[in-house]
PyMOL CGO cylinders between C-alpha atoms (Angstrom):
from pymol import cmd
from pymol.cgo import CYLINDER

trace = [
    CYLINDER, 41.91, -3.15, -2.07, 40.74, -5.68, 0.03, 0.3, 1, 1, 1, 1, 1, 1,
    CYLINDER, 40.74, -5.68, 0.03, 39.45, -3.02, 2.50, 0.3, 1, 1, 1, 1, 1, 1,
    CYLINDER, 39.45, -3.02, 2.50, 37.92, -1.12, -0.06, 0.3, 1, 1, 1, 1, 1, 1,
    CYLINDER, 37.92, -1.12, -0.06, 35.92, -3.60, -1.58, 0.3, 1, 1, 1, 1, 1, 1,
    CYLINDER, 35.92, -3.60, -1.58, 34.77, -4.08, 2.21, 0.3, 1, 1, 1, 1, 1, 1,
    CYLINDER, 34.77, -4.08, 2.21, 33.90, -0.35, 2.30, 0.3, 1, 1, 1, 1, 1, 1,
    CYLINDER, 33.90, -0.35, 2.30, 32.28, -0.33, -0.60, 0.3, 1, 1, 1, 1, 1, 1,
    CYLINDER, 32.28, -0.33, -0.60, 29.68, -3.02, 0.27, 0.3, 1, 1, 1, 1, 1, 1,
    CYLINDER, 29.68, -3.02, 0.27, 29.09, -1.54, 3.13, 0.3, 1, 1, 1, 1, 1, 1,
    CYLINDER, 29.09, -1.54, 3.13, 28.11, 1.08, 1.30, 0.3, 1, 1, 1, 1, 1, 1,
    CYLINDER, 28.11, 1.08, 1.30, 26.08, -0.16, -0.64, 0.3, 1, 1, 1, 1, 1, 1,
    CYLINDER, 26.08, -0.16, -0.64, 24.39, -2.68, 0.46, 0.3, 1, 1, 1, 1, 1, 1,
    CYLINDER, 24.39, -2.68, 0.46, 22.07, 0.05, 3.06, 0.3, 1, 1, 1, 1, 1, 1,
    CYLINDER, 22.07, 0.05, 3.06, 21.61, 2.54, 0.10, 0.3, 1, 1, 1, 1, 1, 1,
    CYLINDER, 21.61, 2.54, 0.10, 19.47, -0.68, -1.26, 0.3, 1, 1, 1, 1, 1, 1,
    CYLINDER, 19.47, -0.68, -1.26, 17.81, -0.66, 1.37, 0.3, 1, 1, 1, 1, 1, 1,
    CYLINDER, 17.81, -0.66, 1.37, 16.82, 2.91, 1.36, 0.3, 1, 1, 1, 1, 1, 1,
    CYLINDER, 16.82, 2.91, 1.36, 16.21, 3.27, -2.25, 0.3, 1, 1, 1, 1, 1, 1,
    CYLINDER, 16.21, 3.27, -2.25, 14.31, 0.03, -2.41, 0.3, 1, 1, 1, 1, 1, 1,
    CYLINDER, 14.31, 0.03, -2.41, 10.20, 0.16, -1.56, 0.3, 1, 1, 1, 1, 1, 1,
    CYLINDER, 10.20, 0.16, -1.56, 8.40, -1.67, 0.30, 0.3, 1, 1, 1, 1, 1, 1,
    CYLINDER, 8.40, -1.67, 0.30, 5.01, -0.74, -1.08, 0.3, 1, 1, 1, 1, 1, 1,
    CYLINDER, 5.01, -0.74, -1.08, 2.16, -3.47, -2.05, 0.3, 1, 1, 1, 1, 1, 1,
    CYLINDER, 2.16, -3.47, -2.05, 0.38, -2.77, -5.82, 0.3, 1, 1, 1, 1, 1, 1,
    CYLINDER, 0.38, -2.77, -5.82, -3.25, -2.62, -5.42, 0.3, 1, 1, 1, 1, 1, 1,
    CYLINDER, -3.25, -2.62, -5.42, -5.94, -1.99, -7.05, 0.3, 1, 1, 1, 1, 1, 1,
    CYLINDER, -5.94, -1.99, -7.05, -9.19, 0.81, -5.92, 0.3, 1, 1, 1, 1, 1, 1,
    CYLINDER, -9.19, 0.81, -5.92, -12.53, -1.08, -6.40, 0.3, 1, 1, 1, 1, 1, 1,
    CYLINDER, -12.53, -1.08, -6.40, -14.40, 1.13, -5.27, 0.3, 1, 1, 1, 1, 1, 1,
    CYLINDER, -14.40, 1.13, -5.27, -15.87, 2.63, -1.67, 0.3, 1, 1, 1, 1, 1, 1,
    CYLINDER, -15.87, 2.63, -1.67, -16.27, 6.54, -0.77, 0.3, 1, 1, 1, 1, 1, 1,
    CYLINDER, -16.27, 6.54, -0.77, -12.54, 7.87, -2.12, 0.3, 1, 1, 1, 1, 1, 1,
    CYLINDER, -12.54, 7.87, -2.12, -14.60, 10.37, -4.70, 0.3, 1, 1, 1, 1, 1, 1,
    CYLINDER, -14.60, 10.37, -4.70, -12.03, 11.14, -7.14, 0.3, 1, 1, 1, 1, 1, 1,
    CYLINDER, -12.03, 11.14, -7.14, -10.52, 8.19, -7.59, 0.3, 1, 1, 1, 1, 1, 1,
    CYLINDER, -10.52, 8.19, -7.59, -11.48, 5.80, -10.44, 0.3, 1, 1, 1, 1, 1, 1,
    CYLINDER, -11.48, 5.80, -10.44, -12.62, 1.86, -10.30, 0.3, 1, 1, 1, 1, 1, 1,
    CYLINDER, -12.62, 1.86, -10.30, -10.01, -0.08, -11.70, 0.3, 1, 1, 1, 1, 1, 1,
    CYLINDER, -10.01, -0.08, -11.70, -7.26, 2.39, -10.35, 0.3, 1, 1, 1, 1, 1, 1,
    CYLINDER, -7.26, 2.39, -10.35, -3.33, 1.48, -9.48, 0.3, 1, 1, 1, 1, 1, 1,
    CYLINDER, -3.33, 1.48, -9.48, -2.22, 2.54, -6.16, 0.3, 1, 1, 1, 1, 1, 1,
    CYLINDER, -2.22, 2.54, -6.16, 0.48, 1.75, -3.35, 0.3, 1, 1, 1, 1, 1, 1,
    CYLINDER, 0.48, 1.75, -3.35, -0.19, 0.21, -0.08, 0.3, 1, 1, 1, 1, 1, 1,
    CYLINDER, -0.19, 0.21, -0.08, 1.96, 1.30, 2.63, 0.3, 1, 1, 1, 1, 1, 1,
    CYLINDER, 1.96, 1.30, 2.63, 1.81, 0.17, 5.67, 0.3, 1, 1, 1, 1, 1, 1,
    CYLINDER, 1.81, 0.17, 5.67, 3.11, 2.01, 8.34, 0.3, 1, 1, 1, 1, 1, 1,
    CYLINDER, 3.11, 2.01, 8.34, 3.66, 0.90, 12.21, 0.3, 1, 1, 1, 1, 1, 1,
    CYLINDER, 3.66, 0.90, 12.21, 0.56, 3.60, 13.45, 0.3, 1, 1, 1, 1, 1, 1,
    CYLINDER, 0.56, 3.60, 13.45, -1.23, 4.02, 9.49, 0.3, 1, 1, 1, 1, 1, 1,
    CYLINDER, -1.23, 4.02, 9.49, -1.92, 3.04, 6.63, 0.3, 1, 1, 1, 1, 1, 1,
    CYLINDER, -1.92, 3.04, 6.63, -1.27, 4.59, 3.54, 0.3, 1, 1, 1, 1, 1, 1,
    CYLINDER, -1.27, 4.59, 3.54, -2.58, 4.89, -0.22, 0.3, 1, 1, 1, 1, 1, 1,
    CYLINDER, -2.58, 4.89, -0.22, -0.57, 6.56, -3.41, 0.3, 1, 1, 1, 1, 1, 1,
    CYLINDER, -0.57, 6.56, -3.41, -0.71, 7.45, -6.82, 0.3, 1, 1, 1, 1, 1, 1,
    CYLINDER, -0.71, 7.45, -6.82, 2.37, 8.41, -8.67, 0.3, 1, 1, 1, 1, 1, 1,
    CYLINDER, 2.37, 8.41, -8.67, 3.66, 10.00, -5.50, 0.3, 1, 1, 1, 1, 1, 1,
    CYLINDER, 3.66, 10.00, -5.50, 0.90, 11.64, -3.85, 0.3, 1, 1, 1, 1, 1, 1,
    CYLINDER, 0.90, 11.64, -3.85, -0.39, 10.89, -1.29, 0.3, 1, 1, 1, 1, 1, 1,
    CYLINDER, -0.39, 10.89, -1.29, -4.65, 9.48, -1.70, 0.3, 1, 1, 1, 1, 1, 1,
    CYLINDER, -4.65, 9.48, -1.70, -5.77, 8.59, 2.14, 0.3, 1, 1, 1, 1, 1, 1,
    CYLINDER, -5.77, 8.59, 2.14, -4.31, 8.29, 5.20, 0.3, 1, 1, 1, 1, 1, 1,
    CYLINDER, -4.31, 8.29, 5.20, -5.73, 5.87, 7.56, 0.3, 1, 1, 1, 1, 1, 1,
    CYLINDER, -5.73, 5.87, 7.56, -4.84, 5.38, 10.39, 0.3, 1, 1, 1, 1, 1, 1,
    CYLINDER, -4.84, 5.38, 10.39, -4.18, 1.60, 11.88, 0.3, 1, 1, 1, 1, 1, 1,
    CYLINDER, -4.18, 1.60, 11.88, -6.33, 1.60, 15.01, 0.3, 1, 1, 1, 1, 1, 1,
    CYLINDER, -6.33, 1.60, 15.01, -9.44, 2.59, 12.58, 0.3, 1, 1, 1, 1, 1, 1,
    CYLINDER, -9.44, 2.59, 12.58, -8.62, -1.56, 10.62, 0.3, 1, 1, 1, 1, 1, 1,
    CYLINDER, -8.62, -1.56, 10.62, -11.06, -3.50, 11.76, 0.3, 1, 1, 1, 1, 1, 1,
    CYLINDER, -11.06, -3.50, 11.76, -11.13, -6.05, 8.96, 0.3, 1, 1, 1, 1, 1, 1,
    CYLINDER, -11.13, -6.05, 8.96, -8.66, -7.23, 5.67, 0.3, 1, 1, 1, 1, 1, 1,
    CYLINDER, -8.66, -7.23, 5.67, -9.06, -9.59, 3.19, 0.3, 1, 1, 1, 1, 1, 1,
    CYLINDER, -9.06, -9.59, 3.19, -8.12, -10.21, -0.03, 0.3, 1, 1, 1, 1, 1, 1,
    CYLINDER, -8.12, -10.21, -0.03, -9.11, -12.05, -2.89, 0.3, 1, 1, 1, 1, 1, 1,
    CYLINDER, -9.11, -12.05, -2.89, -11.70, -12.10, -5.37, 0.3, 1, 1, 1, 1, 1, 1,
    CYLINDER, -11.70, -12.10, -5.37, -14.86, -11.94, -3.21, 0.3, 1, 1, 1, 1, 1, 1,
    CYLINDER, -14.86, -11.94, -3.21, -17.67, -9.51, -3.69, 0.3, 1, 1, 1, 1, 1, 1,
    CYLINDER, -17.67, -9.51, -3.69, -19.21, -8.19, -0.94, 0.3, 1, 1, 1, 1, 1, 1,
    CYLINDER, -19.21, -8.19, -0.94, -23.07, -6.13, -1.75, 0.3, 1, 1, 1, 1, 1, 1,
    CYLINDER, -23.07, -6.13, -1.75, -25.94, -5.19, 0.37, 0.3, 1, 1, 1, 1, 1, 1,
    CYLINDER, -25.94, -5.19, 0.37, -28.63, -7.27, 0.83, 0.3, 1, 1, 1, 1, 1, 1,
    CYLINDER, -28.63, -7.27, 0.83, -32.20, -5.98, 0.07, 0.3, 1, 1, 1, 1, 1, 1,
    CYLINDER, -32.20, -5.98, 0.07, -35.39, -6.20, 1.01, 0.3, 1, 1, 1, 1, 1, 1,
    CYLINDER, -35.39, -6.20, 1.01, -36.25, -8.18, -1.70, 0.3, 1, 1, 1, 1, 1, 1,
    CYLINDER, -36.25, -8.18, -1.70, -33.18, -10.29, -1.45, 0.3, 1, 1, 1, 1, 1, 1,
    CYLINDER, -33.18, -10.29, -1.45, -35.23, -11.97, 2.21, 0.3, 1, 1, 1, 1, 1, 1,
]
cmd.load_cgo(trace, "trace")
């Protein structure tokens, strides 16, 4: 009986790790993806060589990790300056 429990534990732990979702829930706040509306919820996956945005199982964007130059987090707002703001 103990051997059976040991075998089941060895199988169930790896299966639970495989089944886990290693994504981050993010909200699209605007940018260069024309088919997405502001406020759309997505899942963000950070892979070894790319960053993927997934919506309902469909890949929306795939960014090579080498193309990422800056990452920010939070509610900060960046707006371009116009001539009247100088």
